[in-house]
C-alpha positions in Angstrom: -22.8 -19.9 18.7 -22.8 -23.6 18.6 -24.2 -25.8 15.3 -24.4 -29.3 15.6 -24.4 -30.9 11.8 -27.8 -31.9 10.9 -28.7 -31.7 7.2 -32.2 -32.9 7.7 -33.0 -29.8 9.8 -31.7 -27.3 7.6 -33.9 -25.1 5.2 -33.0 -23.3 2.1 -34.7 -20.3 1.0 -34.2 -19.5 -3.0 -35.3 -16.1 -4.3 -35.8 -14.6 -7.3 -36.5 -17.6 -9.6 -33.2 -19.7 -9.3 -32.9 -22.3 -11.8 -34.4 -25.4 -10.7 -31.1 -27.5 -10.7 -30.2 -25.6 -7.3 -33.3 -26.4 -5.3 -32.6 -30.2 -6.8 -29.1 -30.2 -5.5 -30.3 -29.0 -2.2 -32.9 -31.6 -1.8 -30.8 -34.6 -3.0 -28.5 -33.4 -0.2 -31.4 -33.9 2.6 -32.1 -30.1 2.9 -35.9 -28.7 2.6 -36.2 -26.2 0.2 -38.5 -23.1 -0.1 -38.8 -20.7 -3.1 -39.9 -17.3 -3.7 -40.3 -16.3 -7.4 -39.7 -12.5 -6.7 -36.9 -10.2 -4.7 -37.1 -9.6 -0.6 -35.5 -7.1 1.3 -36.2 -5.9 4.6 -38.8 -6.9 6.8 -40.2 -8.8 4.1 -36.7 -11.0 3.8 -36.4 -10.9 7.7 -39.3 -12.9 8.2 -38.8 -15.0 5.5 -35.6 -16.1 7.1 -36.9 -17.2 10.2 -35.7 -20.5 10.7 -33.5 -20.4 7.3 -30.1 -21.7 7.4 -29.0 -21.2 3.8 -30.1 -18.1 1.5 -29.9 -18.0 -2.2 -30.3 -14.9 -3.7 -29.8 -12.8 -7.3 -29.3 -9.2 -7.6 -32.7 -7.8 -6.5 -32.9 -8.8 -3.1 -30.9 -6.8 -0.3 -29.3 -8.5 2.7 -28.5 -6.1 5.3 -27.3 -5.2 8.5 -31.0 -5.2 9.7 -32.0 -8.3 8.2 -29.1 -10.5 9.5 -29.9 -9.6 12.8 -33.0 -11.5 12.7 -31.7 -14.1 10.9 -30.4 -16.1 13.8 -30.4 -19.5 11.7 -28.8 -18.4 9.1 -25.2 -20.1 8.1 -24.4 -19.5 4.5 -25.5 -17.5 1.6 -25.5 -18.0 -2.1 -25.4 -15.3 -4.6 -26.3 -16.8 -7.6 -24.6 -14.2 -10.2 -21.4 -12.4 -10.1 -21.9 -9.4 -7.9 -22.4 -9.3 -4.2 -23.0 -5.7 -3.8 -27.0 -6.5 -2.7 -25.2 -8.2 0.3 -24.0 -6.5 3.7 -20.5 -8.7 3.5 -18.9 -7.6 7.0 -21.9 -8.0 9.0 -22.1 -11.5 7.3 -18.6 -12.1 8.9 -19.2 -10.8 12.3 -22.1 -13.6 12.3 -19.7 -16.1 11.1 -21.7 -16.5 7.8 -19.9 -16.9 4.6 -20.9 -15.7 1.4 -20.5 -17.4 -2.2 -21.0 -16.3 -5.6 -20.6 -17.6 -9.1 -17.6 -15.4 -10.6 -17.1 -17.8 -13.9 -20.4 -19.4 -14.4 -21.8 -16.6 -16.7 -18.8 -15.1 -18.4 -19.6 -16.5 -21.7 -23.1 -15.7 -22.0 -22.1 -12.0 -21.1 -19.4 -11.8 -23.7 -21.6 -13.0 -26.5 -24.1 -10.4 -25.6 -21.7 -7.9 -25.8 -20.1 -8.8 -29.0 -23.6 -9.3 -30.5 -24.9 -6.0 -29.7 -21.4 -4.3 -31.3 -22.5 -6.1 -34.6 -26.1 -5.0 -34.0 -25.1 -1.3 -33.5 -22.2 -1.2 -36.0 -24.8 -2.2 -38.8 -27.7 0.2 -37.5 -29.8 -3.0 -36.6 -31.6 -1.1 -33.8 -32.9 1.7 -35.6 -33.6 -0.4 -39.4 -35.5 -2.9 -37.4 -37.8 0.1 -35.5 -38.4 1.7 -38.7 -39.5 -1.6 -40.6 -41.8 -1.9 -37.6 -43.4 1.2 -38.2 -43.5 0.2 -41.9 -41.3 2.5 -43.3 -38.6 0.4 -45.6 -35.0 2.3 -45.8 -32.7 0.0 -47.1 -29.8 2.8 -47.7 -27.4 2.1 -45.2 -24.6 4.6 -45.5 -23.2 4.3 -41.9 -23.1 0.6 -41.7 -19.4 -0.8 -41.2 -17.9 -4.6 -40.7 -16.4 -4.7 -36.8 -13.6 -6.4 -38.8 -10.6 -4.2 -38.3 -12.5 -1.6 -35.6 -10.8 -1.2 -32.2 -12.3 -2.2 -29.3 -11.5 -0.5 -26.0 -12.4 -2.7 -23.0 -12.7 -0.9 -19.5 -11.8 -3.8 -16.8 -9.9 -6.8 -17.6 -11.1 -9.5 -15.5 -12.5 -12.4 -16.4 -15.5 -11.1 -18.9 -13.2 -8.5 -20.2 -10.3 -10.8 -21.2 -12.9 -13.3 -22.7 -14.4 -10.6 -24.5 -10.8 -9.5 -25.8 -10.4 -13.0 -27.1 -13.4 -13.6 -29.2 -13.6 -9.6 -30.5 -9.6 -10.6 -31.9 -11.0 -13.9 -33.5 -13.7 -12.0 -35.4 -10.6 -9.4 -36.7 -11.1 -6.7 -34.3 -8.0 -4.8 -32.9 -8.3 -5.1 -28.8 -7.1 -2.5 -26.4 -7.9 -2.5 -22.4 -7.7 -0.4 -19.6 -7.2 -1.6 -15.9 -6.9 -0.2 -12.1 -4.3 -3.0 -12.0 -1.6 -4.6 -14.0 -3.1 -7.4 -16.4 -1.7 -10.2 -18.7 -2.6 -9.6 -21.9 -4.2 -12.4 -24.0 -3.7 -12.7 -27.6 -2.4 -9.4 -29.0 -4.8 -7.2 -26.5 -2.6 -3.8 -25.9 -2.8 -2.3 -22.2 -3.6 1.7 -22.1 -2.2 3.3 -19.2 -5.1 5.5 -18.8 -8.8 5.4 -19.5 -8.7 9.0 -21.7 -6.1 7.3 -23.8 -8.3 4.4 -24.3 -11.4 6.2 -25.0 -9.9 8.6 -27.8 -8.4 5.6 -29.6 -11.3 2.9 -29.5 -14.4 2.8 -32.1 -16.0 0.3 -29.6 -16.2 1.0 -25.9 -17.2 -1.9 -23.6 -17.5 -1.4 -19.7 -16.7 -4.4 -17.5 -15.7 -3.2 -14.2 -16.6 -4.9 -10.9 -18.9 -3.2 -8.2 -16.3 -1.3 -6.5 -17.5 2.1 -4.8 -14.4 3.4 -6.9 -16.5 2.7 -10.0 -19.3 4.8 -9.3 -20.0 7.5 -12.2 -17.0 6.3 -14.0 -18.6 7.1 -17.2 -19.9 10.8 -17.1 -20.1 13.9 -19.5 -16.0 14.3 -19.5 -15.5 10.7 -20.2 -18.1 10.7 -23.3 -16.6 14.0 -24.5 -13.1 12.0 -24.6 -14.3 9.3 -26.9 -13.6 9.0 -30.4 -16.5 11.0 -32.6 -19.4 8.7 -33.3 -18.1 5.6 -31.3 -20.0 3.0 -29.8 -20.8 2.6 -26.0 -21.6 -0.8 -24.4 -22.5 -1.3 -20.5 -22.9 -4.7 -19.0 -21.2 -4.2 -16.0 -22.8 -1.9 -13.4 -25.7 0.5 -13.4 -24.1 3.1 -11.2 -21.2 3.2 -13.6 -22.6 5.5 -15.9 -24.4 8.9 -16.0 -27.3 8.0 -18.0 -28.4 11.6 -18.7 -24.5 12.4 -19.7 -25.0 9.4 -22.5 -28.3 10.4 -23.3 -26.5 13.8 -24.3 -23.8 12.4 -25.6 -25.7 10.3 -28.2 -28.6 13.2 -29.2 -25.0 15.0 -30.2 -23.4 12.3 -32.2 -20.6 12.2 -29.7 -21.7 8.6 -29.0 -23.2 7.0 -32.3 -25.3 4.0 -30.7 -25.1 2.7 -26.8 -26.1 -0.6 -25.4 -27.1 -0.8 -21.7 -28.0 -4.0 -19.7 -27.8 -2.8 -16.0 -29.2 0.3 -14.5 -28.5 2.4 -11.1 -32.4 1.2 -9.7 -34.2 -1.7 -11.2 -37.3 -3.3 -10.7 -37.6 -6.0 -7.8 -40.1 -8.4 -10.3 -41.3 -8.2 -13.7 -43.9 -6.2 -15.0 -42.9 -3.1 -12.6 -43.0 0.5 -14.6 -39.6 1.4 -15.7 -38.5 4.6 -17.1 -34.7 5.6 -18.0 -33.6 9.0 -19.8 -32.6 6.7 -22.5 -36.2 5.4 -23.4 -37.3 5.9 -26.9 -34.0 6.2 -28.4 -33.6 4.2 -31.4 -30.1 4.1 -31.5 -29.9 2.6 -28.3 -30.3 -1.4 -27.1 -32.1 -1.4 -23.6 -32.0 -4.9 -21.8 -33.5 -5.7 -18.5 -30.4 -7.0 -16.8 -29.9 -10.2 -18.8 -26.6 -10.0 -19.9 -26.1 -13.4 -17.9 -29.2 -14.8 -18.3 -29.2 -17.8 -20.6 -30.2 -21.5 -19.8 -26.6 -22.5 -20.0 -25.0 -19.7 -17.6 -28.1 -20.1 -14.9 -27.7 -23.7 -15.1 -24.0 -23.3 -14.6 -24.5 -21.1 -11.7 -26.7 -23.1 -10.1 -24.7 -26.5 -9.8 -21.7 -24.1 -8.7 -23.0 -22.0 -6.2 -24.8 -25.0 -4.2 -21.7 -27.5 -4.4 -19.9 -24.2 -2.7 -22.4 -24.3 0.1 -22.5 -27.5 0.5 -19.1 -28.1 0.5 -18.6 -26.0 3.5 -21.9 -27.2 5.4 -20.4 -30.8 5.0 -17.0 -30.7 4.9 -15.9 -27.0 6.3 -14.4 -25.9 3.1 -14.9 -21.8 2.2 -13.1 -22.4 -1.3 -13.9 -19.3 -3.5 -16.1 -17.2 -0.7 -16.0 -13.7 -0.8 -15.9 -12.7 2.5 -13.9 -15.8 4.4 -10.6 -17.2 4.5 -10.5 -19.5 1.7 -9.8 -23.3 2.8 -10.1 -26.2 0.7 -10.5 -29.4 2.8 -10.1 -33.1 2.4 -13.2 -35.3 2.6 -14.0 -35.7 6.5 -13.6 -39.7 7.2 -13.6 -41.7 10.3 -13.3 -38.1 12.2 -15.4 -35.1 13.9 -14.3 -31.8 12.5 -14.6 -29.0 14.7 -15.0 -25.5 13.0 -14.0 -22.5 14.7 -14.9 -19.1 13.4 -13.5 -15.8 15.5 -12.2 -12.6 15.1 -8.5 -12.3 13.8 -7.0 -11.8 17.3 -3.8 -13.5 18.8 -3.9 -16.4 21.1 -6.9 -18.2 20.0 -5.4 -21.0 17.9 -3.5 -21.7 21.3 -6.6 -21.6 23.3 -8.0 -23.8 21.1 -5.2 -26.6 21.1 -5.3 -26.0 25.2 -9.0 -27.2 25.4 -8.5 -30.0 23.1 -5.1 -31.3 25.5 -6.6 -30.2 28.6 -9.5 -33.0 27.7 -7.3 -35.3 26.5 -8.0 -35.2 23.0 -5.6 -36.0 20.0 -5.7 -33.8 16.9 -5.4 -35.8 13.6 -5.3 -32.8 11.5 -5.7 -28.6 11.7 -6.2 -26.1 9.4 -5.8 -22.4 9.9 -6.3 -19.5 7.3 -7.1 -15.6 8.3 -8.2 -12.5 6.6 -8.1 -9.2 8.0 -11.4 -9.7 10.2 -11.9 -13.1 10.8 -10.4 -16.7 11.4 -11.1 -19.9 10.6 -9.6 -22.9 12.5 -10.7 -26.5 11.6 -9.6 -29.3 13.8 -10.0 -33.1 13.1 -10.4 -35.1 15.9 -11.4 -39.0 16.5 -12.8 -38.5 20.0 -16.4 -37.9 20.5 -17.3 -34.5 21.0 -18.8 -33.2 24.2 -21.1 -30.1 25.1 -18.5 -29.0 28.3 -15.4 -28.9 25.1 -17.9 -26.8 22.9 -18.8 -24.6 25.9 -15.3 -24.1 26.5 -14.5 -23.2 23.0 -17.3 -21.1 22.9 -16.0 -19.0 25.6 -12.7 -18.1 24.2 -12.5 -14.6 23.5 -13.4 -13.5 20.1 -15.2 -16.4 19.2 -18.3 -15.8 16.4 -19.1 -19.5 15.7 -18.3 -23.1 16.5 -19.7 -25.7 14.4 -19.0 -29.9 14.8 -19.5 -31.7 11.5 -19.1 -35.8 11.9 
C-alpha cells in the first residue's frame, strides 16, 4: 500500500464526544473532521470508517480485526484515554496503522478522585448524605475517621499509583504498594512483595493496574477475605479486575467497610442507557460512570496530546509513544523527501530498500530504523524527487506492509 502525503484529502472521525480542542487541532492542520457523539462498533463503525484516514475514540467503541479489514483508508488511530483494550492492536500493526494514546494526561484527575473518595468513605459521607436526602437527621458519626495516619495500600504502582502515593503521603497517610514489576518507591512508600501481605496491612486499598489479561478477576472472595477487617476498597482501573458479587458479599459482611467503583465489566455505549450491577442501592458504595479522567483539564490535555502525536506521525513520520509501533522521534523534515517503509520484522529488508535507492542513483541524506517483535519501521530522507517506479519496487520487497512518502 502506498500513501502520498496529502493532508487536504484526509478525513478524521472523532467518536464519543472527544473534547473540541482535538477537532480544532486537526482542522488547523488542514484535515476534514467528522464527529459522532456516541460509541460505534461492528458494521456501524466499519461503515463510518469509509474514506477515513484517522480514527479518534475513547473507551466504549470497539476497533476489531473485522472492522479494520474494511477500513482501507485508515492510517492512524488515537485512543483519547489511557487504555487501549478497545483496539485490536495486532491487526493494526499488520496493516501498518500506529495507535497512540494519552498515558499521562488524565493522571492527576484520577488521583484526585481516588483521594476524595477515600476521605468521603472514611467519614461515612455517602450514607449520611443518603439519610439526609431521605429526610432523616443522623448527626452521630461513631465510625468517622481522619485519613491522617491511616495506611493506604496501592495495587499497581504506575503513573497513577505513584502520583496517588505522593499526594496521600502529603496529607499524612502511610503508603505501601504492590506491583508485579520492581518499581522505585517515591517518598516513604514501602513496597510489598505479595498482594496478600499488602491487603492485610492496609486500611484503604486502591487499585490502579493496567488492562493486561493477567489482571482479569484480580480481586475476588479470596482477596477481599485477605483485607483488613473494615478496610475501604477503591477501583478506578479496569472493570474486569473485580468480581462485583464478591465485593457485595464483603460489603454486606462488614469485611469491607465501604467502596468506590468507577469502572465496570460491561458499560453502556451512550449516556442514558439502562445499567444494573450488584452494587446498586448500597449506601456505603460510591458509584461513578467511568469518569475518573473526565475533568475539563484532563480532557483538554488529552485533546491536545493525542492529535499532536498523530500529526507528528502523518507529517514527519515520528512514532514516539505509539503503543504498537517501534518508537522513533524524528527531526523535522526540511528540504527533502521522507520515504516511510513499514514491514514485517524479517531479515534483509533494510538492505533491499538501500539497493532500490542505489540502483536509481538516489543519495540517502538520513536514515532511521527501529523494530519490535512484529514490525520494522524504516525512514529514509532523500533529496531527489520520488517516482512511481521506485515505490513499486519498494512495495515489492517481501514483507512490506505499507510505503508512504512525506514531502
